[in-house]
C-alpha positions in Angstrom: -10.5 -37.4 -5.4 -9.0 -33.9 -5.4 -6.5 -33.5 -8.2 -5.8 -29.8 -7.6 -2.1 -28.9 -7.8 -0.9 -26.8 -4.9 1.9 -24.4 -5.8 3.9 -22.6 -3.1 4.9 -19.0 -3.8 8.0 -17.7 -2.0 9.0 -14.0 -1.7 12.5 -13.2 -2.8 15.1 -11.8 -0.3 14.5 -8.2 -1.2 10.7 -8.6 -0.9 11.1 -10.3 2.5 13.3 -7.6 3.8 10.8 -4.9 2.7 7.8 -6.7 4.2 9.6 -7.5 7.5 10.8 -3.9 8.0 9.0 -1.9 10.7 10.0 1.3 8.9 7.2 3.9 8.2 8.9 5.2 5.0 10.2 2.7 2.5 11.1 2.6 -1.2 11.4 -0.6 -3.4 13.5 0.3 -6.4 14.1 -2.4 -8.9 14.1 -3.3 -12.6 11.8 -5.6 -14.6 10.8 -8.9 -12.9 12.2 -7.7 -9.6 8.9 -8.1 -7.9 7.8 -4.5 -7.3 4.2 -4.9 -8.1 4.0 -8.2 -6.3 5.4 -6.9 -3.1 3.0 -3.9 -3.4 0.2 -6.5 -3.5 1.7 -8.4 -0.5 1.7 -5.0 1.4 -2.0 -4.6 0.6 -2.6 -8.1 2.0 -0.7 -7.3 5.2 -2.6 -4.0 5.6 -5.9 -6.0 5.3 -4.7 -8.1 8.2 -3.3 -5.4 10.4 -5.4 -2.3 9.6 -9.1 -3.1 9.8 -11.3 -0.1 8.9 -8.3 1.9 7.8 -8.2 3.7 4.4 -5.0 3.9 2.4 -4.4 5.2 -1.1 -2.4 3.8 -3.9 -1.2 6.6 -6.3 -0.3 6.2 -10.0 0.2 8.3 -13.1 -3.2 7.6 -14.6 -6.3 5.6 -13.8 -5.6 3.5 -16.9 -2.2 2.5 -15.4 -3.8 1.7 -12.0 -6.5 -0.4 -13.6 -4.5 -2.3 -16.2 -1.2 -2.8 -14.4 -1.5 -2.2 -10.6 -4.9 -3.7 -9.9 -4.1 -7.1 -11.6 -0.8 -7.3 -9.7 -2.6 -6.7 -6.4 -5.2 -9.3 -7.2 -2.5 -11.8 -8.1 -0.6 -11.2 -4.9 -3.8 -11.4 -2.8 -4.4 -14.8 -4.5 -1.0 -16.0 -3.5 -1.9 -15.1 0.1 -5.1 -17.0 -0.1 -7.5 -14.1 -0.5 -10.1 -14.1 -3.2 -12.7 -11.6 -4.6 -16.2 -11.8 -3.3 -19.2 -12.7 -5.4 -22.5 -13.4 -3.7 -23.2 -16.6 -5.8 -19.9 -17.7 -7.4 -17.6 -16.9 -4.4 -19.5 -15.9 -1.2 -16.2 -16.7 0.8 -14.3 -13.9 -0.9 -12.9 -11.1 1.2 -12.8 -8.1 -1.1 -14.6 -6.3 -3.9 -13.4 -4.0 -6.6 -15.0 -0.9 -8.0 -18.4 -1.5 -6.4 -20.2 -0.8 -3.1 -19.4 -3.7 -0.7 -22.2 -5.8 0.8 -24.2 -4.0 3.5 -23.2 -6.5 6.2 -19.5 -5.8 5.7 -17.7 -3.5 8.1 -17.1 0.0 6.9 -13.9 2.1 7.2 -13.6 4.9 9.8 -13.2 7.4 7.0 -16.4 6.8 5.0 -16.3 6.4 1.2 -18.8 8.6 -0.7 -21.6 7.1 -2.8 -19.6 7.6 -6.1 -16.3 6.9 -4.5 -16.5 3.1 -4.5 -15.7 2.9 -8.2 -12.1 3.9 -7.3 -11.8 1.6 -4.3 -10.8 -1.9 -3.3 -12.9 -2.7 -0.2 -12.3 -5.5 2.2 -14.7 -7.4 4.5 -13.1 -6.0 7.7 -13.4 -2.4 6.5 -9.9 -1.9 5.2 -10.2 0.2 2.1 -7.7 1.0 -0.7 -8.5 4.0 -2.7 -6.9 4.5 -6.2 -5.6 8.1 -6.8 -4.5 9.3 -10.2 -2.0 12.1 -10.7 -3.8 13.3 -13.9 -6.9 14.0 -11.7 -5.0 15.6 -8.9 -7.6 18.3 -8.2 -10.2 15.6 -7.3 -8.1 14.3 -4.4 -7.8 17.5 -2.3 -9.5 17.1 1.0 -8.6 13.4 1.3 -8.4 11.9 4.8 -6.4 8.7 4.8 -4.1 6.5 7.0 -1.2 5.8 4.6 0.1 6.1 1.1 1.4 3.6 -1.5 2.8 4.8 -4.8 3.3 2.8 -8.0 6.2 3.7 -10.3 7.0 6.7 -8.2 9.8 7.9 -10.5 7.0 8.9 -13.0 5.0 10.8 -10.3 5.5 14.5 -9.5 7.0 15.0 -6.0 4.5 18.0 -5.7 1.6 15.6 -6.1 2.9 13.3 -3.4 4.1 16.0 -1.0 1.3 18.6 -1.4 -1.7 16.3 -2.1 -1.3 12.8 -0.7 1.1 13.0 2.2 -0.7 15.9 4.0 -3.9 13.8 3.8 -2.5 11.2 6.3 -4.7 12.1 9.3 -4.4 8.9 11.2 -6.7 7.7 14.1 -5.4 7.8 17.7 -8.2 5.6 18.8 -8.0 2.8 16.3 -6.6 -0.6 17.4 -3.6 -0.1 15.0 -2.8 3.4 16.3 0.6 2.3 17.6 1.4 0.1 14.6 4.8 1.1 13.1 3.2 1.3 9.6 0.5 3.7 10.7 0.7 6.8 8.5 3.1 4.9 6.3 4.5 6.0 2.9 5.8 3.2 0.7 6.7 3.7 -2.9 7.7 1.2 -5.7 9.5 2.1 -8.8 11.9 1.4 -11.6 15.0 3.5 -11.8 14.4 7.2 -12.6 15.1 8.3 -16.2 14.5 12.0 -15.5 15.7 14.6 -13.2 12.1 15.1 -12.0 12.0 11.5 -10.7 15.3 11.7 -8.7 13.3 12.4 -5.5 12.7 8.7 -5.1 16.4 8.3 -4.0 15.9 10.5 -1.0 14.8 7.5 1.0 18.3 6.0 0.6 19.9 9.2 1.8 17.7 9.3 4.9 18.2 5.5 5.5 22.0 6.0 5.5 21.8 8.8 8.0 19.5 6.8 10.2 21.8 3.8 10.2 24.6 6.0 11.6 22.2 7.3 14.3 20.9 3.8 15.3 24.4 2.5 15.6 24.6 4.4 18.9 21.4 2.8 20.3 21.4 -0.2 22.8 19.8 -3.4 21.7 16.7 -2.7 23.9 16.4 0.8 22.3 16.7 -0.8 18.8 13.7 -3.1 19.7 11.6 -0.4 21.2 12.2 2.3 18.5 11.2 1.3 14.9 13.4 2.5 12.2 12.1 5.5 10.3 13.3 4.3 6.9 
């Protein structure tokens, strides 16, 4: 007899709105226990489903922060979605590995990972790859070629690092099956409120969103369906 207890996990309204939005540029700003890290993990799970063989990055202040805070949150969210970590003996049904080269029979991303690069990656069975990028090692990320950007605690991240290093690296792939996906070349950031002037750039998304709402108010219902929102 199976005595396992099944617990259903439900996203809150703000998380649902974020996940359902077709916008290519989104910000999730919230305080403690607002679900920022969890929704970031849900986004990773959706990218795994929708972007086979793509490579996205998740940027953070340091590799310690990415390893101790961001990675556990992603693992937890993936678990909520029914995805588990692969182990050849203990869990051969797992769909991702962390910090190691994936099994040879797994699909590889279009933009290959270097031999030493896997230690900074979360790799999925369908080739979707999430690379961890730390601001304190910004010089090592020049020359990146990626399909989208996630940022954790963006208020602590320099806008120069984002705009000069990460965002220009979004090359995309016009021949991939997800080339016309509204999230292709996406930029999503997650953060608490900014405590410094340097972090105020995170509120630019809201300014663009308000301007876009005014523009989209003049579109027909058919045009609204056909044209994804930008923010």
